[in-house]
N, C-alpha and C positions, 0 to 999 in steps of 0.2 A: 257088524258084518260087512257093511259097505267099506269101512276103513280097511279091514283085513284084505278085501279084494283089491283095493288100490295099492296096498302094501305089496301084495303078490305081483301086481302088474309092474311096480317099480323094480321088484326083484328080478322079474323076467328080463326087463330092459338092461339092467347092469350086467347080469350074467351073460346076456347075448353080446354086450360090448366086450366083456372079458374074453368070450370065445372068439370074437373077431380079432382081438389082439393076439391071442394064442395062435390062431390060424395064420396070421401074418408072420409071426415069429417062426413057425414051423416051415412055412413056405420059403423063408429066407435062410434056412439052416446052412446052406452052402453058398450064400452070397458073400463075396469078398468084402471085408471091412464092415459087415452089418452089425448093428448094435440092437439087441432085443429090447422089448418093452414089457412092463408089467402094469397091472391094473390094481388100484386100491379103491375100496368102497368107504362111504361115510353115511351115517344115518341122516334122514331128513328131519324136518322140524317135528317137535312133539306137541300134541294137544294137551294142555294142562287142565285137568278136571278140578283140581284144588291145589292151592299153593301150600308151601310149608308153613307151620306155625311154631313159634318159640315156646319153650317151657314157661309156665306161669301158675302161681297159686297152688303149688304142689302137684301140678299135672305136667307130664312130659310133653315135649314137642312132637309134632307129626311131620312126616316127610311129604314132599309134593307128590301128587297123583298125576302121572302123565302117560299118555298113550302115543307111541311112536307112529309116524305116518309113512314109514317105509325107508328105503335105501336109495342113495344116489351115487353117481360116479364121483370118487374123491380125486383121483389123479391117474394119469397114464404117464409113468416115468420111464425114461430111457436108461438102460443099463450100460454105462460107459466102461465097464470092465474090459480088461485086456483079453483079446482073442488069441488063440494058438497061432503060431507062425508055421507056415507051410513052405518048405523049400521048393523053388521052381528052377533054379539054375539060370534064370534069365536075369542078366545084370541090371536091366532097367526096372525090374519088379522091386518094389520097396515096401517095407513094413516098419511101423513105428513101435519101438519098445518103450513103453512108458506113456506119458501124457503128450497130447498135442494132435494136430491135424495137418494134413497137407492142404495147401491153399491152391485152388484152381479158379480160373476166370473164364466166363462164357462170352467174353467180349464186352460186357457191360457191368458185371457184378462179381464180386468174390464169393466163393463158396468154400466149405471146409469138409474134408472127407478123410476117412481112414483107409480107403481103398487105394492101394498103391500099384494097381495095374497100369503102368506108365510106359510110354515108348515115344519115339520120334515120329513126327508126321512128315509129309512130303516136303514141307518148307523148312524142316530142320528144327521145329519147335518140340519141346517136351510136353506131351499131352496125356490126359487120362484116356485110355483106349476105349472105355465104355461110352463116353459121350463127346470126346474131342475137346473138352475144356483144357485150356493151357495151364500147365503147372507154373506156379509163381515162385520166384527166388531172385537171385542176384547173379548176373553174368560178370565174370572177372575182366579186368582191363588187360592191356597188352602184356603187362608184367606179371599177370596171374594173381593180382591183388584184388580185394573187395573193398569198396569205399562205403563204410557205414551201413550196417545191416538194419535198415529201417523200412517202415511201410512206404515212405515217400519215394525211395529209389528202388523198390521192388518191382519186378515186372516179369513178362514172359521170358522163359529160358531158351536161348539158342546160342550157339557159339560157332566160331569159324572152324572149318575142317582143316585149315592149314596154319602153320606157325611161321610168321615172318622171320627172316634172318636177323640176327643181332650181332653187331660188331663186338669183337673181343676188346677188353680194356684192361684186363689184369691177368698176369701169369704169376702164380705163387710156387716157389720152389721149396724143396725139403730135402733132408738127408745130410750126409757127412762128406766133407772133403778130407782126404787122407793127409794127416799132419806130417807123415813121413815122406811125402812126395818131394822130389828134388826140385830145386829152382829151375824153372823153365818147363816143368811138366804141365800138361793141360788136361782139363776135364771138359767134356762137351755135354751140354744139357739140351735135349731136343724135344720139341712138341709141335703143335700146329695151332693156328688161330684163324678166325673168320673176319672178313671185312663186312661192310654194311650191305653188300649185295649177296652175301652168303658164300663168296669164294673162299676156299681154304688155302692158307699159306703156311709152309713149313718154316719153323723157327729153330735155329741152332745158336746156342750161346757158348762161346769158347772162353773158359776161365783158365788163366795161366798163373801158376804160383810164382810170386816175385819176391817173397821174403819169408822169414820164419813163420809169421802169423799173418801173411798178406797174400791175397789173390787179386787179380786184376782182369778187367775187360780193357785191353790196352787201347783199342781204337774202334771206330765204327765197323771195321772188318770183323771184329769179334762178335758182332750181332748180325747174323745172316738170316734174312727173312725172304723165303722163296727164291733163294739164289741171288738176291740183291742185298745191298747194304742200305740201312735207313739213311734218309737225307739229313736227319737231325736227331742225335741221341744225347744231347746235353754235353756235359763236361767229360773229357777223356784225358788220361785213363780214368776208368771208374774203379776205385779201390775198395775192396772188401777186407776188413780187418777183424781179427779174433784176439781175445785175451789169452793169458796163459792157461785158463781153464777150458779153452775150446769154445767159448761163447762169443758170438758175433758182436762186435762193438761199433762197427762203422760200415757205411755203404749198403745199408739195408734195402734201399729202393733206387731205381733208375727208370726214368720215363724215356720211352723210345717212340719217336714219331716217324711214320713212313707213309709213302704213297703206294697203295696197293697195285696201281697200274691196271686196274680192271674197270675203271670208270666209277669206282666206289669212292667215298669220301676219304680224305687223308685222316688217319687215325693215330691216336697216341695210346700206347700200351705201357702200363706200369709193371716193371719187373720187381717182384718182391723176393728178396734174398734173406729175409729176417729169420727164417726157420732153419737156415743152414748152420752146421756146426763143424768144428775142425778137431778131430781126434785121430790118433794113430789107428789105422785099420783100413778096411776096404772103403773106397769112395762109392757112396750110394746116392750122391746128389742127383736129383731128378725133379720133374715137375709134379707138384701136388694137385693143383687145380688150375684150370683155365676157363674163364667165362666166355660167353659168346657161342653162337651156333649157326648152322646153315638153315635154310628153309626146309620145313618138314610137313608131311601129310599125316593127319590123324589116322592111326591104325587100330587103336583100342582105347578103352577108358575103364576106370574103376570108380566106385563110389565108397567113401569111408563113412563111419558111423556119425560124423558131424554133418553129413549131407553134402560134402564137397565132391564134385565130379572132377577126377584127375585124368587128363588126356595123355596118352602115350603116342609119341610121334616117331616116324621112321628115321629121324635124325638122331635118335637115341635120347631125346630129352622128354621129360614129363612136365606138365603144366596144369595148374589149377584153372579149370574152365568156368565153372559155375557152382553155385551153392543153393541147395533146396531150402526154401523157407518153410517154417512151421509156425502154427498159431496155437496158443493155449488160451483157455478161458477160466475165469474165476468159478463159473458154474457150468461145466460142459453139459450137464444133464438139461440145462435150460435152453440148449440149442433147438432150433426148429428144423424138423426133417423136410427136405425140399425135393425128394425124389432122386433117383440115380445114386443112391447111397451117399447123398450129400446133405450137409447141414448149412443153415444160415443163422446169423446172429439174431437174437431176440432181445426183448426188454429185460429178460431175467438171466441171460447168459453172461452178461458183461461184455466189454469191448475185447476184441482179439489182441492178445499180447504176442506180437510177431517178432521172430528172431531166428537164430540158428539153432539147429538140433544140439541137444546136450547141454544147453545153458538156460537159465531162467525158468527152471522147472519143466522144460520141454524134454521129451524123450530122445533117444538116439535112433538112427535109421539103420535098418538091416537090409543090405542089398541082396538080391537074388531070392527073396522070400515075399510072401503075401500073408496078411493077417486074415485068418478065417473068421467066420461068424462066431459071436460069443454066445449063441443060443445053445442051451443045454436041453437036449431032447427029453431026457428022463424027467427033468423038472417040468417041461411043457406038457408032457403026457399026464403027469400027476395033477397039474393045474387043470388040465382038460377034464379029468375025472371029477374033481371037486366042483368045477364050473357046471358040468352036466348035472351032478347031484343037486346043486343049488337051484338050477333051473327047474328040475323035476319037482323039488320040494315046493317051490313057489307056485308052479302050475297046480300042484295038488292042493295047496292052500286056496287057490281060486275056486277049484271045483268043489272043495269042501264047503266054502262059504256060500257057493251057489246052491248046494244041496240044503244048507240050513235056511236060506231064503226061500227055497222051494217048499220046504216043510212049513215055514211060516205062512206062505201064501195058501197052502192046502188046508190050513186050520179051519178055514171057512169054506164049506162046500154046500 
């Protein structure tokens, strides 16, 4: 009877622990990125009254006689299942679809979270709005490129609100030059380029037909940049030739060097004519692409599913600014809860596998959404009922054992 009382006590304790976990789950039913927990039980040691015996001399064997000594807490496991995504319409809100965690830093240590309520702070850093921890990732260089997505070069995410001017270096043309044009007819191709200070310069290229399958830039006057002629444009005349099938065969490229006259550096621009053709019909020769741009201010940004933040500037150009880093673990359920809906690595979680979203088993990022708690209220209330009944049954066992002991004591009066 004493054993049964202590078994009942152990049952009360573990069911109370289970109720505590259920209570925490229910209280966090609306917590962004929260992962619920569950409790499992295991039996305690058993007292062996007699061991098992093997069959011998025509007699069968006997099983061991053991009395259990109660129950104990087996585990408290974190359910890392995907929570539902809630649309917020706020661009900096992020949710992970699939495996992985956002990485945040409190100034001394990295933590991991599924809560993507993120925004910029006063200093321009991307932070978790619940605690101010800075989101970790990679900031792009001036060209919008990322150098090696590793833990070593990962850091706080911030980026310039302005785009520096970039001098033009290539003009690519495209289209058709009319093969039926008479000798001496001209076609003018116009565009604009930028110098290293961001000043814009108008460019006019005058192509003159000089033969059956031949067009020329006769001299430097044929290359008008901002009302001036380049100081050095290589060899003239520059001849562009086509074969009898209208395919360009010579003069595909010409380097033009000029002084912008604005205090900017002298620059060389390559004129690419390789996409031109010559067929009978309308002349459609025009500029296909021009690189370079003026200085711009950031006016908006978007986030794609790979976690790349793409800035839109008022100069009409877009640029990759930063990339959100994600971490995955061999055993995510082995992470240790650290408060503020954050986790830290433990001895059984494995090391963080850090990289970009969408690769290496890491999920993709959904912008303008938040991951809701994965707590199922119906399941929690069901567990609450079973936990309550278990607690009541164990308390009843204690009172029953007590009544039996009371009866034993009352035998002698």
